[in-house]
C-alpha positions as a Markdown table, in Angstrom:
| # | Residue | x | y | z |
|---|---|---|---|---|
| 1 | Gln | 3.8 | 0.3 | 24.8 |
| 2 | Tyr | 1.1 | 1.9 | 22.8 |
| 3 | Tyr | -1.6 | 0.8 | 25.2 |
| 4 | Glu | 0.3 | 2.2 | 28.0 |
| 5 | Ala | 1.0 | 5.4 | 26.4 |
| 6 | Ala | -2.6 | 5.8 | 25.4 |
| 7 | Lys | -3.7 | 5.2 | 29.0 |
| 8 | Val | -1.2 | 7.8 | 30.4 |
| 9 | Met | -2.5 | 10.4 | 27.8 |
| 10 | Asn | -6.1 | 9.6 | 28.9 |
| 11 | Leu | -7.2 | 8.4 | 25.4 |
| 12 | Leu | -10.3 | 6.4 | 25.0 |
| 13 | Pro | -9.7 | 3.0 | 24.0 |
| 14 | Ala | -10.8 | 1.7 | 20.6 |
| 15 | Thr | -13.8 | -0.6 | 20.4 |
| 16 | His | -12.0 | -3.0 | 18.0 |
| 17 | Tyr | -8.4 | -3.6 | 17.2 |
| 18 | Pro | -8.3 | -5.2 | 13.8 |
| 19 | Lys | -5.3 | -7.1 | 12.6 |
| 20 | Ala | -4.2 | -7.5 | 9.0 |
| 21 | Thr | -3.4 | -11.2 | 9.6 |
| 22 | Glu | -7.2 | -11.7 | 10.5 |
| 23 | His | -8.1 | -10.8 | 6.8 |
| 24 | Ile | -5.5 | -12.6 | 4.7 |
| 25 | Pro | -8.2 | -14.2 | 2.4 |
| 26 | Glu | -9.8 | -10.8 | 1.7 |
| 27 | Ile | -6.4 | -9.2 | 1.1 |
| 28 | Ile | -5.3 | -11.9 | -1.3 |
| 29 | Ala | -8.8 | -11.6 | -3.3 |
| 30 | Leu | -8.4 | -7.8 | -3.4 |
| 31 | Ile | -4.8 | -8.2 | -4.9 |
| 32 | Glu | -6.1 | -10.9 | -7.4 |
| 33 | Met | -8.9 | -8.5 | -8.5 |
| 34 | Leu | -6.4 | -5.6 | -9.0 |
| 35 | Ile | -4.2 | -7.9 | -11.1 |
| 36 | Glu | -7.2 | -9.1 | -13.2 |
| 37 | Lys | -8.3 | -5.5 | -13.9 |
| 38 | Gly | -4.8 | -4.4 | -14.9 |
| 39 | His | -4.3 | -2.2 | -11.8 |
| 40 | Ala | -1.5 | -4.3 | -10.4 |
| 41 | Tyr | 1.0 | -6.8 | -11.8 |
| 42 | Ala | 3.2 | -9.7 | -10.4 |
| 43 | Ala | 7.0 | -9.7 | -10.8 |
| 44 | Ser | 8.7 | -12.9 | -11.4 |
| 45 | Asn | 9.9 | -13.1 | -7.8 |
| 46 | Gly | 6.3 | -12.9 | -6.5 |
| 47 | Asp | 6.2 | -9.3 | -5.6 |
| 48 | Val | 3.0 | -7.5 | -6.6 |
| 49 | Tyr | 3.1 | -3.8 | -7.6 |
| 50 | Phe | 0.3 | -1.2 | -8.1 |
| 51 | Arg | 0.3 | 0.1 | -11.6 |
| 52 | Val | 0.0 | 3.7 | -10.7 |
| 53 | Arg | -0.7 | 5.0 | -14.1 |
| 54 | Thr | -4.1 | 3.3 | -14.2 |
| 55 | Phe | -5.2 | 5.4 | -11.2 |
| 56 | Ser | -5.9 | 8.9 | -12.6 |
| 57 | Asp | -5.9 | 10.6 | -9.1 |
| 58 | Tyr | -2.5 | 9.0 | -8.1 |
| 59 | Gly | -0.5 | 11.8 | -6.4 |
| 60 | Lys | -3.4 | 14.0 | -6.1 |
| 61 | Leu | -3.0 | 14.4 | -2.2 |
| 62 | Ser | 0.7 | 15.1 | -2.6 |
| 63 | Gly | 0.2 | 17.4 | -5.5 |
| 64 | Arg | 2.8 | 15.4 | -7.6 |
| 65 | Asn | 2.4 | 13.3 | -10.7 |
| 66 | Val | 4.1 | 10.0 | -11.5 |
| 67 | Asp | 6.6 | 11.6 | -13.8 |
| 68 | Asp | 7.9 | 13.9 | -11.1 |
| 69 | Leu | 8.6 | 10.9 | -8.7 |
| 70 | Met | 12.2 | 9.6 | -8.5 |
| 71 | Ser | 12.8 | 5.8 | -8.3 |
| 72 | Gly | 14.6 | 4.9 | -5.2 |
| 73 | Ala | 14.2 | 8.1 | -3.3 |
| 74 | Arg | 12.9 | 6.2 | -0.3 |
| 75 | Ile | 13.3 | 2.4 | -1.0 |
| 76 | Glu | 15.3 | 0.2 | -3.1 |
| 77 | Val | 14.1 | -0.1 | -6.6 |
| 78 | Gly | 12.5 | -3.2 | -7.8 |
| 79 | Glu | 14.0 | -4.4 | -11.0 |
| 80 | Glu | 10.7 | -5.2 | -12.4 |
| 81 | Lys | 8.9 | -2.2 | -11.1 |
| 82 | Glu | 7.1 | -0.1 | -13.9 |
| 83 | Asp | 7.0 | 3.3 | -12.2 |
| 84 | Pro | 8.7 | 4.7 | -9.0 |
């Protein structure tokens, strides 16, 4: 559908259409590096969460800080999650 809609709107096609599935080893390596540096943590069920308090600019674009965010406002809260 996207390609059909893009053609109808006379959009130029991209020169490359990357897929996340083509980069799984790199994604895993990045997650492992974040965990090693303390910027992410693994829950006992295998979920991995970003440790937002280690990123001083977290919330800068939205103009909000971690303490102002509400857990579960958009998604179900993970039991082992440190922050919203």
